[in-house]
C-alpha positions in Angstrom: -21.5 -31.1 47.4 -25.1 -31.2 46.4 -26.5 -32.2 49.9 -24.6 -29.3 51.5 -25.8 -26.8 49.0 -29.4 -28.0 49.4 -29.1 -27.6 53.2 -27.7 -24.1 52.8 -30.7 -23.3 50.5 -33.1 -24.6 53.0 -31.4 -22.8 55.9 -31.3 -19.5 54.1 -34.9 -19.5 53.0 -36.2 -17.8 56.1 -39.8 -19.1 56.6 -40.1 -20.4 53.1 -40.1 -24.1 52.7 -39.1 -25.5 49.3 -41.9 -27.5 47.7 -39.5 -29.0 45.2 -35.9 -28.7 43.9 -35.7 -29.7 40.2 -32.5 -30.2 38.2 -33.0 -28.1 35.0 -29.5 -28.7 33.7 -29.4 -28.3 29.9 -32.3 -25.8 29.8 -31.9 -22.1 29.5 -34.0 -20.1 32.0 -35.9 -18.6 29.1 -37.0 -22.1 28.1 -38.5 -22.8 31.5 -42.2 -22.0 32.2 -43.9 -22.2 35.6 -47.6 -21.9 36.1 -49.8 -22.2 39.3 -53.4 -23.2 38.7 -56.0 -25.4 40.3 -53.8 -26.2 43.3 -50.9 -27.4 41.2 -47.5 -26.1 40.2 -46.6 -27.1 36.7 -43.0 -26.7 35.5 -42.3 -27.3 31.8 -39.3 -26.7 29.6 -38.4 -27.4 26.0 -34.9 -27.2 24.4 -33.9 -27.8 20.8 -30.4 -27.8 19.4 -29.3 -28.0 15.7 -25.9 -29.2 14.7 -24.4 -29.4 11.3 -22.5 -32.6 10.6 -20.7 -34.0 7.5 -23.8 -36.0 6.7 -26.3 -33.1 7.2 -28.0 -31.6 10.2 -28.8 -33.3 13.5 -31.4 -32.1 16.0 -31.5 -32.7 19.7 -34.9 -32.1 21.3 -35.6 -32.3 25.1 -38.9 -31.7 26.8 -39.6 -31.7 30.6 -42.9 -31.5 32.4 -43.6 -31.9 36.1 -46.8 -31.2 38.1 -46.7 -30.9 41.8 -49.8 -30.6 44.1 -49.7 -27.7 46.5 -49.8 -28.7 50.2 -53.1 -28.1 51.9 -53.3 -24.6 53.2 -50.8 -23.1 50.7 -52.3 -20.3 48.6 -51.4 -20.1 44.9 -50.5 -16.5 45.5 -47.7 -17.6 47.9 -45.8 -19.6 45.4 -42.4 -18.2 44.3 -39.6 -19.7 42.3 -36.1 -19.1 41.3 -33.7 -20.6 38.7 
């Protein structure tokens, strides 16, 4: 279950404390960008799908953006992430 997997993630992270856990389902890791600047972590992703149908082409477009303030005392150089 999700709560158990999150607990395992937190327990196995040594001294690292997750700032955020984001559900990026539907996005390929190559479509996700993370930047750390001015005391903020910005996560953004864009995904586009093209499908041919009997009446032509359909496009599905998704965009995700989230900004998170770094806690006081956390250096921008300390931020790591994984997908």
